Structures are given as C-alpha cells and as structure tokens.
SELOFI-964373 format. One record per residue (C-alpha): x, y, z. Coordinates in steps of 0.25 Angstrom, whole numbers, plus 2048, in hexadecimal, padded with zeros to 3 digits. Layout:
N
+-----+-----+-----+
!   u !   v !   w !
+-----+-----+-----+
!   X !   Y !   Z !
...
+-----+-----+-----+
% end
This chain:
564
+-----+-----+-----+
!   u !   v !   w !
+-----+-----+-----+
! D6E ! 4C5 ! B6C !
! D77 ! 4BB ! B64 !
! D72 ! 4AD ! B60 !
! D79 ! 4A2 ! B58 !
! D70 ! 49A ! B4F !
! D75 ! 48B ! B4D !
! D6E ! 482 ! B44 !
! D70 ! 476 ! B3A !
! D69 ! 47E ! B2E !
! D6B ! 48B ! B28 !
! D65 ! 494 ! B32 !
! D6A ! 4A1 ! B2B !
! D5B ! 4A6 ! B28 !
! D58 ! 4A5 ! B36 !
! D65 ! 4AC ! B3A !
! D62 ! 4B8 ! B32 !
! D53 ! 4B9 ! B36 !
! D58 ! 4B8 ! B45 !
! D62 ! 4C2 ! B43 !
! D59 ! 4CC ! B3C !
! D4D ! 4CB ! B44 !
! D48 ! 4D7 ! B4B !
! D41 ! 4D2 ! B58 !
! D4A ! 4D2 ! B65 !
! D54 ! 4CD ! B69 !
! D5D ! 4D2 ! B5D !
! D66 ! 4C4 ! B5A !
! D73 ! 4C4 ! B54 !
! D74 ! 4B6 ! B4D !
! D81 ! 4AE ! B4E !
! D81 ! 4A6 ! B41 !
! D88 ! 498 ! B41 !
! D86 ! 494 ! B33 !
! D81 ! 488 ! B2C !
! D85 ! 47A ! B32 !
! D8B ! 480 ! B3F !
! D81 ! 47B ! B49 !
! D8A ! 470 ! B4F !
! D97 ! 477 ! B4E !
! D92 ! 483 ! B56 !
! D8B ! 479 ! B60 !
! D97 ! 471 ! B63 !
! DA1 ! 47C ! B62 !
! DA1 ! 486 ! B6D !
! DAC ! 48F ! B67 !
! DA4 ! 490 ! B59 !
! DA4 ! 49F ! B54 !
! D95 ! 4A0 ! B58 !
! D97 ! 49E ! B66 !
! DA2 ! 4A9 ! B66 !
! D98 ! 4B3 ! B63 !
! D91 ! 4B0 ! B71 !
! D82 ! 4AE ! B6B !
! D77 ! 4B0 ! B76 !
! D6E ! 4A5 ! B70 !
! D6F ! 49A ! B66 !
! D65 ! 494 ! B5D !
! D67 ! 485 ! B5A !
! D5E ! 481 ! B4E !
! D5E ! 474 ! B48 !
! D57 ! 469 ! B3F !
! D53 ! 45E ! B46 !
! D59 ! 453 ! B3E !
! D67 ! 45B ! B3E !
! D67 ! 45C ! B4E !
! D62 ! 44E ! B50 !
! D66 ! 445 ! B44 !
! D5D ! 439 ! B48 !
! D50 ! 442 ! B45 !
! D56 ! 444 ! B37 !
! D54 ! 434 ! B37 !
! D46 ! 435 ! B3C !
! D42 ! 43F ! B33 !
! D46 ! 435 ! B28 !
! D3D ! 42B ! B2E !
! D48 ! 422 ! B33 !
! D46 ! 41B ! B40 !
! D4B ! 424 ! B4B !
! D47 ! 424 ! B5A !
! D43 ! 42E ! B62 !
! D4E ! 42C ! B6B !
! D58 ! 42E ! B60 !
! D52 ! 43B ! B5C !
! D53 ! 440 ! B6B !
! D61 ! 43B ! B6C !
! D63 ! 444 ! B61 !
! D5E ! 450 ! B68 !
! D65 ! 44E ! B74 !
! D72 ! 44E ! B6C !
! D6E ! 45B ! B66 !
! D6A ! 462 ! B74 !
! D78 ! 45D ! B79 !
! D7D ! 466 ! B6D !
! D75 ! 471 ! B71 !
! D7A ! 471 ! B7F !
! D87 ! 475 ! B7B !
! D82 ! 483 ! B79 !
! D7E ! 484 ! B88 !
! D8A ! 48C ! B8B !
! D8C ! 494 ! B7F !
! D7F ! 49B ! B7D !
! D74 ! 49F ! B86 !
! D68 ! 49C ! B7E !
! D66 ! 491 ! B75 !
! D5A ! 490 ! B6C !
! D57 ! 482 ! B66 !
! D4A ! 481 ! B5C !
! D43 ! 474 ! B5B !
! D45 ! 46B ! B4F !
! D3A ! 46B ! B44 !
! D36 ! 465 ! B37 !
! D31 ! 46B ! B2B !
! D22 ! 46D ! B2E !
! D1F ! 465 ! B20 !
! D25 ! 459 ! B24 !
! D1C ! 44E ! B27 !
! D25 ! 444 ! B2D !
! D1E ! 436 ! B2F !
! D10 ! 43D ! B2F !
! D07 ! 437 ! B3A !
! D12 ! 42F ! B3F !
! D1B ! 43C ! B40 !
! D18 ! 43C ! B50 !
! D1A ! 42D ! B53 !
! D26 ! 42C ! B5D !
! D33 ! 426 ! B58 !
! D2E ! 428 ! B4A !
! D28 ! 436 ! B46 !
! D30 ! 441 ! B42 !
! D28 ! 44C ! B49 !
! D28 ! 443 ! B54 !
! D37 ! 442 ! B55 !
! D38 ! 451 ! B53 !
! D2F ! 454 ! B5E !
! D36 ! 44C ! B68 !
! D44 ! 452 ! B64 !
! D3E ! 460 ! B66 !
! D39 ! 45C ! B73 !
! D46 ! 456 ! B78 !
! D4D ! 462 ! B73 !
! D44 ! 46B ! B7B !
! D45 ! 462 ! B87 !
! D55 ! 461 ! B87 !
! D56 ! 470 ! B85 !
! D4C ! 474 ! B8F !
! D54 ! 474 ! B9C !
! D60 ! 479 ! B96 !
! D63 ! 489 ! B98 !
! D62 ! 491 ! B8C !
! D5D ! 487 ! B82 !
! D50 ! 489 ! B7C !
! D48 ! 481 ! B72 !
! D3F ! 488 ! B67 !
! D34 ! 483 ! B60 !
! D39 ! 483 ! B51 !
! D2C ! 47D ! B4D !
! D24 ! 48A ! B4F !
! D2D ! 490 ! B44 !
! D2C ! 485 ! B3A !
! D1D ! 487 ! B3C !
! D1E ! 496 ! B3A !
! D25 ! 492 ! B2C !
! D19 ! 48A ! B27 !
! D1A ! 47F ! B1D !
! D26 ! 486 ! B17 !
! D2F ! 487 ! B24 !
! D39 ! 47C ! B20 !
! D3C ! 47F ! B11 !
! D43 ! 474 ! B0A !
! D49 ! 47D ! B00 !
! D4F ! 486 ! B0A !
! D56 ! 47A ! B10 !
! D5A ! 474 ! B04 !
! D61 ! 481 ! AFF !
! D66 ! 488 ! B0C !
! D64 ! 47D ! B16 !
! D5A ! 486 ! B1E !
! D4F ! 47E ! B24 !
! D44 ! 489 ! B27 !
! D3E ! 494 ! B20 !
! D3F ! 4A3 ! B25 !
! D31 ! 4A2 ! B2B !
! D37 ! 497 ! B34 !
! D43 ! 49F ! B38 !
! D3B ! 4AB ! B3B !
! D32 ! 4A5 ! B45 !
! D3F ! 49E ! B4B !
! D45 ! 4AC ! B4C !
! D39 ! 4B1 ! B53 !
! D3A ! 4A6 ! B5D !
! D4A ! 4A7 ! B5F !
! D47 ! 4B6 ! B62 !
! D3C ! 4B3 ! B6C !
! D46 ! 4A8 ! B72 !
! D52 ! 4B3 ! B74 !
! D48 ! 4BD ! B7A !
! D43 ! 4B2 ! B84 !
! D52 ! 4AF ! B89 !
! D54 ! 4BE ! B89 !
! D49 ! 4C0 ! B93 !
! D41 ! 4C8 ! B8A !
! D33 ! 4C2 ! B89 !
! D28 ! 4CB ! B8B !
! D22 ! 4CA ! B99 !
! D14 ! 4D2 ! B98 !
! D09 ! 4D2 ! B8F !
! D00 ! 4DE ! B90 !
! CF2 ! 4DC ! B89 !
! CE7 ! 4E6 ! B86 !
! CD8 ! 4E1 ! B8B !
! CCD ! 4E5 ! B81 !
! CCE ! 4DD ! B74 !
! CDC ! 4D7 ! B78 !
! CD8 ! 4CF ! B85 !
! CCA ! 4CF ! B80 !
! CC1 ! 4D3 ! B76 !
! CB9 ! 4DF ! B77 !
! CBA ! 4EC ! B7F !
! CB7 ! 4EA ! B8F !
! CB3 ! 4F8 ! B92 !
! CA8 ! 4F9 ! B86 !
! CA4 ! 4EA ! B88 !
! CA5 ! 4E6 ! B96 !
! CAC ! 4D9 ! B99 !
! CA0 ! 4D0 ! B97 !
! CA0 ! 4D3 ! B87 !
! CAF ! 4D1 ! B84 !
! CB4 ! 4C8 ! B79 !
! CBA ! 4BD ! B82 !
! CB9 ! 4AE ! B81 !
! CAC ! 4A7 ! B7D !
! CA9 ! 4A1 ! B70 !
! CAE ! 4AD ! B68 !
! CBC ! 4AC ! B60 !
! CC1 ! 4B9 ! B64 !
! CBD ! 4B7 ! B73 !
! CC3 ! 4AA ! B73 !
! CD0 ! 4B1 ! B6D !
! CD1 ! 4BB ! B79 !
! CD0 ! 4AF ! B82 !
! CDC ! 4A8 ! B7B !
! CE4 ! 4B5 ! B7B !
! CE1 ! 4B6 ! B8A !
! CE6 ! 4A7 ! B8B !
! CF2 ! 4AB ! B83 !
! CF6 ! 4B6 ! B8D !
! CF3 ! 4AE ! B98 !
! CFD ! 4A4 ! B92 !
! D08 ! 4AE ! B93 !
! D07 ! 4B0 ! BA2 !
! D0B ! 4A2 ! BA3 !
! D18 ! 4A5 ! B9C !
! D1B ! 4B1 ! BA6 !
! D15 ! 4BC ! B9D !
! D0D ! 4C7 ! BA4 !
! D00 ! 4CC ! B9F !
! CFB ! 4DB ! BA1 !
! CF0 ! 4E3 ! B9C !
! CEF ! 4F1 ! B96 !
! CE2 ! 4F6 ! B92 !
! CDA ! 503 ! B90 !
! CCE ! 4FF ! B97 !
! CC8 ! 502 ! BA5 !
! CCF ! 4F9 ! BAF !
! CC3 ! 4F4 ! BB7 !
! CBB ! 4F1 ! BAA !
! CC7 ! 4EA ! BA3 !
! CCA ! 4E1 ! BB0 !
! CBC ! 4DC ! BB1 !
! CBE ! 4D4 ! BA5 !
! CCA ! 4CC ! BAB !
! CC1 ! 4CA ! BB8 !
! CB3 ! 4C6 ! BB2 !
! CB6 ! 4C1 ! BA4 !
! CB3 ! 4B2 ! BA4 !
! CBC ! 4B0 ! B98 !
! CC8 ! 4B8 ! B9C !
! CD4 ! 4AF ! B9C !
! CDD ! 4BA ! BA2 !
! CDA ! 4BF ! BB0 !
! CDF ! 4CB ! BB7 !
! CEA ! 4C1 ! BBE !
! CF0 ! 4BF ! BB1 !
! CF5 ! 4CD ! BAF !
! D01 ! 4D4 ! BB6 !
! CFA ! 4E1 ! BB5 !
! CF2 ! 4EA ! BAD !
! CEF ! 4F9 ! BA9 !
! CE0 ! 4FA ! BA5 !
! CDD ! 508 ! BA3 !
! CDC ! 513 ! B98 !
! CEB ! 517 ! B98 !
! CF5 ! 516 ! B8C !
! CF8 ! 508 ! B8A !
! D07 ! 50A ! B88 !
! D08 ! 511 ! B95 !
! CFF ! 505 ! B9C !
! D08 ! 4FB ! B95 !
! D14 ! 502 ! B9B !
! D0F ! 503 ! BA8 !
! D0A ! 4F5 ! BAA !
! D18 ! 4F0 ! BA6 !
! D1F ! 4F9 ! BAF !
! D15 ! 4F4 ! BBB !
! D19 ! 4E5 ! BB7 !
! D28 ! 4EA ! BB7 !
! D2B ! 4E4 ! BAA !
! D31 ! 4EC ! B9E !
! D28 ! 4F0 ! B92 !
! D32 ! 4E7 ! B88 !
! D2A ! 4DC ! B91 !
! D1D ! 4DF ! B8C !
! D12 ! 4DB ! B81 !
! D07 ! 4E4 ! B7F !
! CFB ! 4DE ! B78 !
! CEF ! 4E6 ! B74 !
! CE4 ! 4E5 ! B68 !
! CE4 ! 4F4 ! B65 !
! CF0 ! 4F8 ! B5B !
! CF0 ! 506 ! B60 !
! CF3 ! 501 ! B6E !
! CFE ! 4F8 ! B68 !
! D04 ! 502 ! B61 !
! D04 ! 50C ! B6D !
! D0A ! 502 ! B76 !
! D15 ! 4FE ! B6B !
! D18 ! 50C ! B69 !
! D19 ! 512 ! B78 !
! D20 ! 504 ! B7D !
! D29 ! 4FE ! B72 !
! D2E ! 4F5 ! B7C !
! D20 ! 4EF ! B7D !
! D1D ! 4E4 ! B73 !
! D10 ! 4E6 ! B6D !
! D0C ! 4DB ! B63 !
! D02 ! 4DE ! B57 !
! CF5 ! 4D8 ! B5B !
! CEB ! 4D1 ! B52 !
! CDE ! 4D7 ! B50 !
! CD7 ! 4CA ! B52 !
! CD6 ! 4C5 ! B61 !
! CD6 ! 4B6 ! B5A !
! CE5 ! 4B8 ! B58 !
! CE9 ! 4BE ! B66 !
! CED ! 4B1 ! B6D !
! CF6 ! 4AD ! B61 !
! CFD ! 4BA ! B60 !
! D00 ! 4BA ! B6E !
! D06 ! 4AD ! B6E !
! D0F ! 4AF ! B62 !
! D16 ! 4BB ! B69 !
! D24 ! 4B6 ! B6C !
! D28 ! 4C0 ! B76 !
! D25 ! 4B8 ! B83 !
! D2F ! 4AC ! B82 !
! D38 ! 4AA ! B8E !
! D44 ! 4A2 ! B90 !
! D3E ! 49C ! B9D !
! D30 ! 49A ! BA3 !
! D31 ! 49A ! BB2 !
! D26 ! 498 ! BBD !
! D28 ! 4A7 ! BC0 !
! D25 ! 4AA ! BB2 !
! D17 ! 4A3 ! BB3 !
! D14 ! 4AB ! BBF !
! D17 ! 4B8 ! BBA !
! D09 ! 4BD ! BB9 !
! D06 ! 4B8 ! BC7 !
! D12 ! 4BF ! BCD !
! D0F ! 4CD ! BC6 !
! D00 ! 4CB ! BCC !
! D06 ! 4C8 ! BDA !
! D0F ! 4D5 ! BD8 !
! D03 ! 4DD ! BD5 !
! CFE ! 4DA ! BE3 !
! D0B ! 4DD ! BEA !
! D09 ! 4EB ! BE2 !
! CFC ! 4EC ! BE8 !
! D00 ! 4E8 ! BF6 !
! D0C ! 4F2 ! BF5 !
! D02 ! 4FE ! BF2 !
! CFB ! 4FB ! BFF !
! D06 ! 4FA ! C09 !
! D0D ! 506 ! C10 !
! D1C ! 502 ! C0D !
! D25 ! 4F9 ! C05 !
! D28 ! 4F2 ! C12 !
! D1A ! 4EF ! C15 !
! D17 ! 4EA ! C07 !
! D23 ! 4E0 ! C07 !
! D1F ! 4DB ! C15 !
! D12 ! 4D8 ! C10 !
! D16 ! 4D0 ! C04 !
! D1C ! 4C3 ! C0B !
! D27 ! 4C2 ! C02 !
! D2E ! 4B5 ! C02 !
! D3C ! 4B4 ! BFB !
! D41 ! 4A6 ! BF7 !
! D4F ! 4A4 ! BF4 !
! D53 ! 497 ! BEB !
! D60 ! 492 ! BE4 !
! D62 ! 492 ! BD5 !
! D5B ! 485 ! BD0 !
! D54 ! 47E ! BC5 !
! D47 ! 482 ! BCA !
! D4B ! 492 ! BC9 !
! D55 ! 491 ! BC0 !
! D4C ! 497 ! BB3 !
! D46 ! 4A1 ! BBB !
! D54 ! 4A5 ! BC1 !
! D5A ! 4A7 ! BB3 !
! D4D ! 4AE ! BAE !
! D4E ! 4B8 ! BB9 !
! D5D ! 4BB ! BB8 !
! D5C ! 4BE ! BA9 !
! D4F ! 4C6 ! BA9 !
! D50 ! 4CE ! BB6 !
! D56 ! 4DD ! BB4 !
! D52 ! 4E6 ! BBF !
! D56 ! 4E0 ! BCB !
! D62 ! 4D9 ! BC5 !
! D70 ! 4DC ! BCC !
! D79 ! 4D7 ! BC0 !
! D6F ! 4D3 ! BB5 !
! D76 ! 4C6 ! BB2 !
! D71 ! 4BE ! BA8 !
! D73 ! 4AF ! BA7 !
! D6F ! 4A3 ! BA0 !
! D69 ! 497 ! BA8 !
! D76 ! 490 ! BA5 !
! D7F ! 49D ! BA9 !
! D77 ! 49E ! BB5 !
! D78 ! 48F ! BB9 !
! D86 ! 490 ! BB8 !
! D89 ! 49C ! BC0 !
! D80 ! 497 ! BCB !
! D8A ! 48A ! BCB !
! D96 ! 492 ! BCE !
! D9C ! 492 ! BDC !
! D99 ! 49E ! BE4 !
! D8C ! 4A1 ! BDC !
! D7F ! 4A1 ! BE2 !
! D71 ! 4A4 ! BDC !
! D64 ! 4A6 ! BE4 !
! D55 ! 4A8 ! BDD !
! D4A ! 4AF ! BE4 !
! D3B ! 4AC ! BE5 !
! D32 ! 4B7 ! BEB !
! D24 ! 4B5 ! BEF !
! D1B ! 4BE ! BF8 !
! D0C ! 4BD ! BFC !
! D06 ! 4C0 ! BEE !
! D0E ! 4B4 ! BE7 !
! D1C ! 4B0 ! BE2 !
! D25 ! 4B9 ! BDA !
! D2E ! 4AD ! BD5 !
! D3C ! 4AD ! BD4 !
! D40 ! 4BB ! BD3 !
! D4E ! 4BD ! BD8 !
! D5C ! 4B8 ! BD5 !
! D68 ! 4B9 ! BDE !
! D77 ! 4B4 ! BDB !
! D84 ! 4B6 ! BE2 !
! D92 ! 4B2 ! BDF !
! D9D ! 4B1 ! BE8 !
! DAA ! 4B9 ! BE4 !
! DB5 ! 4BA ! BEF !
! DAF ! 4BF ! BFB !
! DA4 ! 4C6 ! BF3 !
! D97 ! 4C0 ! BF0 !
! D91 ! 4C7 ! BE2 !
! D82 ! 4C7 ! BDF !
! D82 ! 4C1 ! BD1 !
! D73 ! 4C4 ! BCF !
! D69 ! 4CB ! BD7 !
! D5C ! 4CA ! BCE !
! D4E ! 4CD ! BD2 !
! D41 ! 4CD ! BCA !
! D3A ! 4DB ! BCA !
! D2D ! 4D3 ! BCE !
! D32 ! 4D4 ! BDD !
! D3C ! 4DF ! BDD !
! D39 ! 4E9 ! BE9 !
! D34 ! 4DF ! BF3 !
! D42 ! 4DD ! BFA !
! D45 ! 4D1 ! BF2 !
! D52 ! 4D8 ! BEF !
! D56 ! 4D9 ! BFD !
! D53 ! 4CA ! BFF !
! D5C ! 4C6 ! BF4 !
! D67 ! 4CE ! BFA !
! D65 ! 4C8 ! C07 !
! D66 ! 4BA ! C01 !
! D72 ! 4BE ! BF9 !
! D78 ! 4C3 ! C06 !
! D77 ! 4B5 ! C0D !
! D7B ! 4AE ! BFF !
! D87 ! 4B6 ! BFF !
! D8A ! 4B2 ! C0D !
! D89 ! 4A4 ! C09 !
! D93 ! 4A7 ! BFE !
! D9D ! 4AA ! C07 !
! D9E ! 4B9 ! C04 !
! DA1 ! 4C6 ! C0B !
! D9B ! 4D0 ! C02 !
! D8F ! 4CF ! BF9 !
! D90 ! 4D7 ! BEC !
! D85 ! 4DC ! BE2 !
! D8A ! 4E3 ! BD5 !
! D7F ! 4E9 ! BCE !
! D81 ! 4EA ! BBF !
! D77 ! 4F5 ! BB9 !
! D6F ! 4F2 ! BAD !
! D62 ! 4FA ! BA6 !
! D59 ! 4F3 ! BAE !
! D5F ! 4EF ! BBD !
! D5F ! 4FD ! BC3 !
! D55 ! 4F7 ! BCE !
! D5F ! 4EE ! BD2 !
! D6A ! 4F9 ! BD5 !
! D5F ! 500 ! BDD !
! D5C ! 4F5 ! BE6 !
! D6B ! 4F3 ! BE9 !
! D6D ! 502 ! BEC !
! D63 ! 500 ! BF7 !
! D67 ! 4F2 ! BFC !
! D71 ! 4F7 ! C06 !
! D7D ! 4F1 ! C00 !
! D8B ! 4F8 ! BFE !
! D8C ! 4FF ! BF0 !
! D97 ! 501 ! BE7 !
! D96 ! 50C ! BE2 !
! D8E ! 512 ! BEF !
! D83 ! 518 ! BE6 !
! D83 ! 50F ! BDA !
! D7E ! 517 ! BCD !
! D72 ! 512 ! BC4 !
! D78 ! 50A ! BB8 !
! D86 ! 508 ! BBE !
! D8A ! 4FA ! BC5 !
! D8A ! 4F9 ! BD4 !
! D90 ! 4F0 ! BDE !
! D88 ! 4ED ! BEC !
! D8E ! 4E6 ! BF8 !
! D8A ! 4DF ! C04 !
! D93 ! 4DA ! C0F !
! D8D ! 4CC ! C13 !
! D90 ! 4CD ! C21 !
! D85 ! 4D7 ! C21 !
! D76 ! 4D2 ! C22 !
! D6B ! 4D5 ! C17 !
! D5E ! 4D1 ! C1C !
! D52 ! 4CC ! C15 !
! D47 ! 4D5 ! C15 !
! D3E ! 4D2 ! C20 !
! D32 ! 4D1 ! C16 !
! D37 ! 4C6 ! C0F !
! D38 ! 4B7 ! C12 !
! D44 ! 4B1 ! C0D !
! D45 ! 4A1 ! C09 !
! D53 ! 49C ! C05 !
! D54 ! 48F ! BFE !
! D60 ! 487 ! BFF !
! D6A ! 485 ! BF4 !
+-----+-----+-----+
% end
C-alpha cells in the first residue's frame, strides 16, 4: 500500500525504515520533503495526492503545531484555553485530508524524556509544561475520535523505547531530525500494526498448549492438585498472570483455543476443578486435546471455527512443537516463547498483531457467540433433518436502517466479509455514509438471534434504483450464520424494499473473488433467473427476480422490521 508522510521535521530516516521494513503490509512511501507539511495539507492538488495514497501519517512537534505551547515551554504565561484553541486549529487543518485519503495516522505530541519542565509544578494546571502537553493530546484524541478514518497513535511509547537518547540534540542541530532511529523503529512497528488493523488483518484466534504453558507441570503425571498455578509462588503467580492476559484478549474479540498432547478427560479436569484457574472451558471457542500431530490439530480446529490459518497465533513452550507448526503451517504466527514463565504475560502483551480499527459489541461477545454455535452444532447432530434443526432454533431476524449505533459494525462487516459477499465492495466509513445519503439508495442491517443466544449484527443489504431495475449493491452475511436461511430472509426483505423503491425487477450481479464461491452457490439455488443460465465458477453472473412475484420469508424465521 502507499503512505504519504507529512511532518514539520526531517522525517527521511523514518521514511527509509518504513519503506524497507519486511513485516506486512509492504509500504511504498510517498515523500513530501522538508517543510512541506502545510502546503500539502492546504493544497489538494499537491503532487503527493496525485499519487493516490492509501494512508497519510501526519507527525508534528507540539511547539510547531500549536505555537502557544512553545511559549508555555519557555515558561511564559499561557492559559490552557489558548493551548486547546491551538489544538482545535490544528485539527481543522487535519480535517482537510478527509476526502483525500482513507486513513490518517496522527502521532501524539512528545517532549524529550530528560526535559524536566517546572519540576514539581510541571503538572500544575495552567502552568506546567507536562500538564499542557497532556491536555493537548487529550483534546487531539477526543477531537478525532469520531472522525472516520482518523487514528491517534501513542508516540510516547516510541520515545520511551528510545531511552535517554530518544531525542539527540546533535541530530536536531545538524539535520533537523528530532528523534533517534530507535524511536523511528518503534514508530514503524506501530504504523505497520495500524495499517494491518485498517486492512482487517488482525489475528483472531490464539491457540495455546496446556502443560508448562497454561500451567506449570504435566497434568498427566502430577494430577491437577499438584500443578504449579497460583499460590505464593512466583512461577505459579506468573501462570495466573498469563491466563489473565489471555482472557483480556477475549474482551477485544480474540478467540482462544487449545491444542495439547494429553488425555482429554485428564486435561479438562484442571479447568473444572483447579481453584486458581482464571480461564474456564467457557472461555475457549474449541480445543483439540489428544495425542495427534499438533500441526494437524491446529489446522482442524481453525477449520472448525471457520477461520483462515492467517488469523491464528500458536503459543507453545516446546521449541520442537513450535518449529513443527511453523514449518507445516507457514501462515500461522508462531512467536518465539521465553523459557521463563515469569515473562509469558509480558511477551503476549507485546505482540502487535491484535490491533483492530474498531471494537464493537459483537467483537466483545465473539467467544460467547462461538460457544452458542457449538451448542447449535450439537443440536444439529441430534435431529433427523435440516428442516427439523432449523425449526428448533427459534430464529429471530431483526432488520434496522443504517444509523450511528450500528455504523461501526456495518463498516467493519462490509470490509471484512469475504465468503457470502455478492460484490465484495470495500468502502470507508465516510464513503459508505455518502453512498447511503444519495437518492434511491437504501441500506439495511440484519441482527440474528436464536434460543442459544445472539449472533449480533451479521448481515448487510443495500439497494440502488436504476430506472425500472433495482440493483443489489451489497449482499453480505457473516459466515457465523450462513446455512440457516438468513440468506433467504435477506432476499425476501430485498424484494420488499425494491418494491418500495418503485422498481419492476431486482438484479443481483455476482462478482467473483477467490473467496466468495459460497455466495455463487447460494444464488444458483435461490430460484432467481440466471444469466448465463448455468453460471460458471470464477465468472461474473447476473441473477434477476420480477417484483410482481412473491419471495416468502422462511417459515421458521420471525422477522422484525424497524422503521426508517
């Protein structure tokens, strides 16, 4: 992807490090030159924008972005209100980028770590330098928090990584470079993590070993009562801390799984009986506990959870098992793991592969949703037919218009879903909002629940009127609810909405991708007219429905339509 870097200092060292960094994604840096910050911000026709960058990094020094802070830093009397007015003026300039680039990354303002300011008075309101900087950064973060595509990065961590020489005055005097390469390297890592996040490339599943990974000792040899876990023992406390760190990831929407060479009944006894266990079976989306090859088990568990191997992190204390999974499944991230369990929690917390551009209620409930899906699968195995299974689910599909409450999740689903996706259209928050506002355009979001729980907002349907035809601009459904006739329910709603738009025919144009074959298979069996009659795999296809014909809602679905 292409990223333009804008700064009020010499950023060439950072540019070189970013361009040559080997971690994904590969970045082509659009350089703007020293002193070009304001011309590039103010001029939409500047050469950097003609290269159509995907992202922009705007990195400034506080005294340059907010001149009043420079006076505060010189101990002149400057009120907090003056500083915040300066931040607001800077934000207004940043907002000029909204229509030029999809992602804008803005590092927070920092000071050299050795600068003492007013010492014990430095956090005094309306007086201290540190106080002013904290308030400026908070105002910056708050001002950009509801601006689609704008993200504030914590540059303080980068300066901390550089230590006492993070800001070398010699570099500034000779080349107008305010930071050392250690700071720039930390910045590159965070920028790369941010770009992965906005591209939807965060890891979604952490698979862990058990013995000497989740607890100390081998449960098959020692029994659950004698495992090293909790208590007044440094290693025991460290295993508890590691479990807390894993559980914290579930609150970010990351799933947990287990792959362990053990006897399943013996291993599960630890979760059920050990009083110091932080993680219980309900915290895991699935497990493979047996004596089979771990690489095979990792692949099987990932497939069961309907995820790709590129979404997986595998953690194991055994270097042989790590090497085996790393070699057999190169898409899986297998981090090197410390021998000392006291370092486990910190090692997990330093991984930069879980960042996401949004965090929705559906994300936070993901583990709960996967547990409910396991219950559905168990029920499915006990009934005689698909129709019987569907009838027992007591499904409710709720349809709602695009609004502020569901906006983040709709954008996330639109840009992350691949399998049941008619056209695989990718839009930023601002682009989607603009599309919905156009005359003749309609978007509806679908929430699905059943007697086992809520699947959350899992579907998107959007339509646009073109003459006598109404076209499906988006037909998107999460793989979590595929195969329960939510698809047919969405089509029935689409027919109703198309009639309200005054169309005579509803058109669905399928655009193939390497991953959306399930969508083609659905439309082939939908009962719609097809052009060509037998659409070939990998080729575009067109499906049509005359709007004077009925398309019923499946009998086992209770449909709730919200107004708007």
